[in-house]
C-alpha positions in Angstrom: 95.6 99.9 152.2 93.1 98.7 149.5 94.4 97.4 146.3 92.7 100.1 144.4 95.1 102.7 145.7 97.0 104.2 142.7 100.7 103.6 142.5 103.0 106.5 143.2 105.0 108.1 140.4 108.5 106.8 139.8 110.7 108.3 142.5 113.0 111.1 141.6 116.0 109.1 142.7 116.0 107.3 139.4 119.2 107.5 137.5 119.1 109.1 134.0 120.5 106.1 132.3 118.0 103.7 134.0 114.8 102.8 132.4 111.7 103.2 134.5 109.0 100.6 134.7 106.4 99.9 132.1 102.8 100.2 133.2 102.4 100.6 136.9 99.7 102.6 138.6 97.1 100.0 137.9 95.1 97.8 140.1 96.8 94.4 140.5 95.2 91.1 141.4 96.9 90.6 144.7 96.5 90.7 148.4 99.0 92.6 150.5 102.1 90.4 151.1 103.3 89.7 154.6 105.4 92.4 156.1 108.6 90.4 155.9 108.0 89.5 152.3 107.7 93.2 151.3 111.3 93.7 152.4 112.4 90.6 150.6 110.8 92.1 147.5 112.8 95.2 148.0 115.9 93.1 148.4 115.3 91.2 145.2 114.6 94.4 143.2 117.7 96.2 144.7 119.9 93.2 143.8 118.7 93.2 140.2 119.0 96.9 139.9 122.5 97.0 141.4 123.6 94.2 139.0 122.2 96.0 135.9 123.6 99.4 136.7 126.9 98.0 137.8 127.2 96.2 134.5 126.5 99.4 132.5 129.2 101.4 134.3 131.6 98.6 134.7 131.9 97.7 131.1 133.2 101.0 129.8 136.4 100.7 131.9 137.1 97.2 130.5 136.6 98.1 126.8 140.3 98.7 126.0 141.2 95.3 127.4 138.4 93.7 125.5 139.6 95.4 122.4 143.2 94.1 122.9 142.3 90.5 123.9 139.6 89.9 121.2 141.3 92.0 118.6 138.3 94.2 118.2 138.0 97.2 116.0 136.6 100.6 117.1 133.2 99.8 115.6 133.2 96.5 117.3 133.5 98.3 120.7 130.6 100.5 119.7 128.4 97.4 119.1 129.4 96.0 122.5 127.7 99.0 124.1 124.9 99.5 121.5 123.8 95.9 121.3 122.8 96.2 125.0 121.2 99.7 124.6 119.2 98.6 121.4 117.6 95.6 122.9 116.9 97.4 126.1 115.2 100.3 124.3 113.2 98.0 121.9 111.8 95.7 124.6 111.0 97.9 127.6 107.3 98.7 126.9 106.6 95.3 125.4 108.1 93.5 128.4 105.9 95.7 130.7 102.8 94.6 128.9 103.8 90.9 129.1 104.4 91.3 132.8 100.9 92.8 133.4 99.4 89.8 131.5 101.4 86.9 132.8 102.7 88.1 136.2 105.3 90.6 137.3 107.2 88.2 139.6 107.3 85.6 136.8 108.7 88.1 134.2 111.1 89.6 136.7 112.5 86.2 137.5 112.8 85.4 133.7 114.7 88.6 133.3 117.0 87.8 136.1 117.8 84.3 134.7 118.3 85.7 131.1 120.6 88.5 132.4 122.6 86.1 134.6 123.1 83.5 132.0 124.0 86.1 129.4 126.6 87.5 131.8 128.2 84.0 132.0 128.2 83.8 128.2 129.7 87.2 127.9 132.5 86.3 130.2 133.2 83.1 128.2 133.1 84.8 124.8 136.2 84.1 122.7 135.5 86.4 119.8 133.9 89.9 119.6 130.8 88.8 117.6 129.8 86.4 120.3 130.3 89.0 123.0 128.1 91.4 121.0 125.4 88.8 120.7 125.5 87.9 124.4 125.4 91.6 125.3 122.2 91.8 123.2 120.8 88.9 125.3 121.8 90.8 128.4 119.7 93.7 127.1 116.7 91.5 126.7 117.0 90.3 130.3 117.6 93.9 131.5 114.6 95.3 129.7 112.3 92.8 131.4 113.8 93.5 134.9 113.7 97.3 134.4 110.1 97.2 133.1 108.7 95.6 136.3 111.1 96.5 139.1 109.4 99.6 140.4 106.0 98.1 139.7 106.9 95.3 142.1 107.8 97.8 144.7 104.7 99.9 144.2 102.5 96.8 144.6 104.4 95.6 147.7 104.5 98.9 149.6 102.0 101.5 150.7 102.1 104.8 152.5 105.3 105.7 154.3 106.8 102.3 153.7 106.7 103.0 149.9 108.7 106.2 150.4 111.3 104.3 152.4 111.5 101.5 149.8 112.0 104.0 147.0 114.6 105.8 149.0 116.5 102.6 149.5 116.2 101.8 145.8 117.5 105.2 144.9 120.5 104.8 147.2 121.4 101.5 145.5 121.3 103.3 142.2 123.8 105.9 143.4 126.0 103.2 144.9 126.1 101.1 141.7 126.8 104.2 139.5 129.6 105.5 141.8 131.5 102.2 142.4 131.0 100.8 138.9 134.1 102.3 137.3 136.3 101.6 140.3 135.2 98.0 140.6 135.6 97.5 136.9 139.1 98.7 137.2 139.9 96.5 140.1 138.5 93.4 138.4 140.0 94.1 135.0 143.4 95.0 136.3 143.6 92.4 139.1 141.9 89.4 137.3 140.6 89.9 133.8 137.9 91.8 131.9 135.8 88.6 131.9 135.2 89.1 135.7 133.2 92.2 135.0 130.5 89.8 133.8 131.3 86.9 136.1 130.7 89.2 139.1 127.0 89.1 138.2 126.6 85.4 138.7 126.4 85.2 142.5 124.3 88.4 142.6 121.9 87.0 140.0 121.6 83.6 141.7 120.7 85.1 145.1 118.2 87.5 143.5 116.5 84.5 141.6 116.2 82.5 144.8 114.7 85.4 146.8 112.3 86.2 144.0 111.1 82.6 143.7 110.6 82.1 147.4 109.6 85.5 148.8 108.1 87.8 146.2 104.4 87.9 145.7 102.9 87.5 142.2 100.8 90.3 140.8 98.9 90.8 137.5 96.7 93.4 135.9 93.1 92.1 135.3 92.7 94.4 132.2 96.3 94.3 131.0 96.9 95.7 127.5 98.2 93.2 125.0 101.7 93.8 123.5 101.8 96.0 120.4 103.7 93.5 118.2 103.5 95.5 114.9 104.7 98.6 116.7 107.5 96.6 118.4 108.7 95.1 115.1 108.7 98.5 113.3 110.3 100.4 116.2 113.1 97.8 116.6 113.8 97.6 112.9 113.9 101.4 112.5 116.2 101.9 115.4 118.5 99.1 114.5 118.7 100.3 110.9 119.6 103.8 112.0 122.3 102.7 114.5 123.8 100.2 112.0 124.0 103.0 109.4 125.7 105.4 111.8 128.3 102.9 113.0 129.0 101.5 109.5 129.4 105.1 108.2 132.6 105.4 110.3 134.1 102.7 108.2 132.5 103.1 104.8 131.4 106.8 104.8 127.8 108.1 104.4 128.0 107.7 100.6 128.2 104.0 100.8 125.2 102.3 99.2 124.6 100.1 102.3 124.7 103.1 104.6 122.3 105.0 102.4 119.9 102.1 102.2 119.9 101.6 106.0 119.3 105.3 106.6 116.4 105.3 104.0 115.1 102.1 105.6 115.1 103.8 109.1 113.1 106.7 107.8 110.5 104.5 106.1 110.2 102.1 109.1 110.0 105.1 111.4 107.2 106.6 109.4 105.4 103.2 109.4 105.8 103.0 113.1 104.1 106.4 113.6 101.3 105.5 111.3 100.7 102.1 113.1 100.8 103.8 116.5 98.4 106.5 115.5 95.8 103.9 114.4 96.3 101.3 117.1 93.8 100.9 119.9 96.5 99.8 122.3 99.7 101.5 121.0 103.1 100.9 122.4 103.7 104.7 122.3 100.6 106.8 123.0 101.3 109.6 120.5 98.8 111.9 122.3 101.3 112.2 125.1 103.7 114.1 122.8 101.2 116.9 122.6 102.0 117.9 126.1 105.0 120.3 126.0 106.3 119.2 129.4 106.2 115.5 128.4 108.1 116.2 125.2 110.5 118.4 127.1 111.3 115.6 129.4 112.0 113.3 126.4 114.4 115.9 125.0 116.2 116.1 128.3 116.4 112.3 128.6 117.7 111.9 125.1 120.2 114.9 125.4 121.7 113.6 128.6 122.3 110.1 127.2 123.5 111.3 123.8 126.0 113.7 125.3 127.9 112.9 128.5 126.8 109.2 128.9 127.8 108.4 125.3 131.1 110.2 125.6 132.2 108.0 128.5 133.3 105.3 126.0 135.7 107.7 124.2 136.9 109.2 127.5 137.9 105.8 128.7 139.7 105.0 125.5 141.7 108.2 125.8 142.7 107.7 129.4 143.9 104.1 128.7 145.0 104.1 125.1 146.6 107.5 124.9 147.6 108.4 128.5 148.5 104.8 129.3 146.6 104.3 132.5 145.4 100.9 133.6 141.8 100.0 133.9 142.1 100.5 137.7 143.7 103.9 137.2 140.9 104.9 134.8 138.2 103.8 137.2 139.8 105.9 139.9 139.8 109.0 137.7 136.2 108.5 136.6 135.2 108.8 140.3 135.6 112.6 139.7 132.4 112.4 137.6 130.7 110.0 140.0 131.4 112.3 142.9 129.7 115.2 141.1 126.7 113.0 140.3 126.2 111.8 143.9 126.6 115.2 145.6 124.3 117.1 143.2 121.7 114.3 143.1 121.3 114.7 146.9 120.9 118.5 146.6 118.6 118.2 143.6 116.4 115.6 145.3 115.8 118.1 148.1 115.1 121.0 145.8 112.7 119.1 143.6 109.8 119.6 146.0 110.6 123.3 146.5 111.2 124.8 143.1 109.9 124.1 139.6 111.7 121.2 138.0 112.5 123.2 134.9 115.0 125.2 137.0 116.8 122.0 137.7 116.6 120.1 134.4 117.4 123.0 132.1 120.4 124.4 134.1 121.6 120.9 134.8 121.9 120.2 131.1 123.6 123.5 130.6 126.1 122.5 133.2 126.7 119.2 131.3 127.3 121.1 128.1 129.5 123.6 129.8 131.6 120.9 131.4 132.1 119.2 128.0 133.3 122.4 126.5 135.7 122.8 129.5 137.2 119.4 128.7 138.2 120.6 125.2 141.6 121.9 124.3 143.4 118.6 124.6 146.6 118.0 122.7 149.4 115.4 122.6 151.0 116.8 125.7 147.9 117.1 127.9 147.6 115.2 131.1 144.4 113.8 132.6 144.2 116.7 135.1 143.1 118.9 132.2 139.8 117.0 132.3 139.1 117.5 136.1 137.2 120.8 136.0 135.0 119.7 133.1 134.3 116.3 134.7 133.2 117.9 138.0 130.9 120.4 136.2 129.4 117.9 133.8 129.0 115.3 136.6 127.3 117.9 138.7 124.9 118.7 135.9 124.0 115.1 135.4 123.3 114.8 139.2 121.1 118.0 139.0 119.0 116.5 136.2 118.5 113.0 137.4 116.0 113.3 140.3 113.5 115.7 138.7 113.7 114.0 135.3 112.0 110.9 136.7 109.2 112.8 138.3 108.7 114.8 135.1 108.3 111.7 133.0 105.1 110.7 134.9 104.0 113.9 136.5 102.2 115.2 133.5 99.9 112.2 133.2 97.2 110.5 135.4 98.5 107.6 137.5 96.9 105.1 135.1 99.2 106.2 132.3 102.3 106.6 134.5 103.8 103.3 133.4 103.7 104.1 129.7 104.9 107.6 130.2 107.8 106.5 132.3 108.6 103.7 129.9 108.7 106.0 126.9 111.1 108.4 128.8 113.3 105.5 129.6 113.2 104.3 126.0 114.4 107.7 124.9 117.3 107.4 127.3 118.5 104.2 125.7 117.9 105.6 122.2 120.1 108.5 123.2 122.9 106.2 124.2 122.6 104.0 121.1 122.5 106.8 118.6 124.9 109.0 120.5 127.7 106.4 120.6 127.1 105.7 116.9 127.0 109.3 115.8 129.9 110.5 117.9 131.9 107.4 116.8 131.4 108.3 113.1 132.5 111.9 113.7 135.5 110.7 115.8 136.7 108.3 113.2 136.3 110.9 110.4 138.3 113.5 112.3 141.1 111.0 113.0 141.4 110.0 109.4 141.5 113.6 108.1 144.0 114.6 110.8 146.4 111.7 110.0 146.0 112.3 106.2 146.8 115.9 106.6 149.9 115.5 108.8 151.5 112.1 107.8 153.4 113.5 104.9 155.6 115.5 107.3 157.1 112.2 108.6 159.6 110.8 106.1 159.0 107.3 104.9 155.3 107.2 105.9 153.7 108.3 102.7 150.7 106.1 101.8 150.4 104.7 105.3 147.7 107.1 106.6 145.0 104.3 106.5 147.2 102.0 108.5 148.0 104.6 111.2 144.3 105.7 111.4 143.2 102.1 111.8 145.8 101.6 114.5 144.5 104.6 116.5 140.9 103.4 116.3 141.6 99.8 117.1 144.0 100.5 120.0 146.9 98.8 118.3 149.3 101.8 118.1 152.0 100.0 120.1 151.9 97.0 117.8 152.1 99.3 114.8 155.0 101.3 116.3 156.9 98.0 116.7 156.8 97.5 112.9 158.4 100.9 112.2 162.0 101.9 112.1 163.2 103.3 115.4 163.6 106.9 113.9 160.0 107.0 113.0 158.4 105.8 116.3 158.7 109.1 118.1 157.0 111.2 115.4 154.3 108.6 114.8 153.6 108.4 118.5 153.2 112.2 118.6 151.0 112.0 115.5 148.7 109.4 116.9 148.2 111.2 120.2 147.5 114.5 118.4 145.0 112.7 116.1 143.2 111.1 119.0 142.9 114.3 121.0 141.8 116.2 117.9 138.9 113.7 117.4 138.1 113.8 121.1 137.9 117.7 121.0 135.5 117.4 118.1 133.1 115.1 119.8 133.3 117.0 123.0 132.0 120.0 121.0 129.2 118.0 119.4 128.2 116.5 122.8 128.2 119.9 124.3 125.9 121.3 121.6 123.5 118.4 122.1 123.4 119.0 125.9 123.1 122.8 125.6 120.3 122.5 123.0 118.5 120.0 125.2 118.9 122.3 128.1 117.4 125.3 126.3 114.5 123.2 124.8 113.6 121.5 128.1 113.7 124.8 130.0 111.3 126.3 127.5 108.9 123.4 127.3 108.7 122.0 130.8 105.9 124.0 132.6 104.6 123.6 136.1 101.0 124.0 135.0 101.2 120.8 132.9 101.7 118.5 135.8 98.8 116.4 136.7 99.9 116.6 140.3 102.7 118.7 141.6 106.0 116.8 141.8 107.1 116.2 145.4 
């Protein structure tokens, strides 16, 4: 096929938490690679994708062990997740522009090396700050890989082979998502939490060698230059917002630092919009937001990430810290969600070409919200089985949304703009995770503090210790705190801590459900079949 053939849209098999590539759909300076090299390209891309997605899902299960070994606070754990999400969101579109200029294979290999080295450093980290910094470095490598992975496939494959390649890539996504919690549990329980990062080393090494020897280089002859002013303003605004939300859980929203960061986020955000509206080559083409279907897809991407995907952190902490299951036991139980995702993704993928995507995305988000509402009602005596119906429903909703959301991101623009449209949608997914974890964490901490303060006076001898008990709940040190108390107080305090934790979890389940339900209604109302530049198939 000639090089001028436009690239296909991102396949609907894309997972909701995965960023799609930055600019694809352009003519590349390349000749068709040998047949064998095309499949080596697919292998390299699949290895990188598997490693990235595995790392995202595998980390959640290990967080309680990280908290214990590195003596981390609750906000520290939030930063372990958000440091990755922030750098990923900030660099996606910029990395795609650099790849178009300097070569997609070169940038992909750089991303692989950065991610693999950062994984080694994460595994060797001896304090929580270093782990957070290396997680940010992982996000940089991940953003580079994500931004060019599908562009590499689109350049290497044409016709029916492209469909086959995308199908294989989508299967790898499902595999990584489904086995991540279980593998994380196996490694954390059988070896150490450090092995959730060390497992990336052989995968990354093999992917680097294949990329270096077998993947063809491609560039864009008229590549747009990176929008550095937009990148700086966007990164600063998002970082300031997330920092304010996380710090508010420790210092309250009235703290001068928190207020200053929130104000800074507003000013920087306004500056970003102003710069983008006047730029000849903006990072975010603001004209795309005038299309209701494009904006509806962004709302869906944000809502999905800010609800169920953000709540996984707190769900893991509950199953391990309160119910007392091991990391392996937690991973096994999270397979309930993974099963719903896999089953419904298969069904949704088949339906995407037969019915309007709004009837999949909107109802899917409503299922996510309904499932989160179903998980509520926890108390100190609840068992994990209470969560099963809600986990199945919310996981099924996530699976229903995933396939059509990817095609919606690019279906409303011409192929030449598909890369930016897909990249913006992927950026909103990461923004949803970063802000969702921060916001839910603030509400969670506030609810725990108010619950403990309101009930601790009923336990003799514990007056004035509400702050200590609240901190112990959030930092996962309840057992250590219990050991310092008289034997007669341990039972009542154990009951109080379990009640406080479930009270906070019920609260953020409600907030997450509201986010998902609102996103479902908005996306259903705004996503219209007539807006698609070509019908999703």
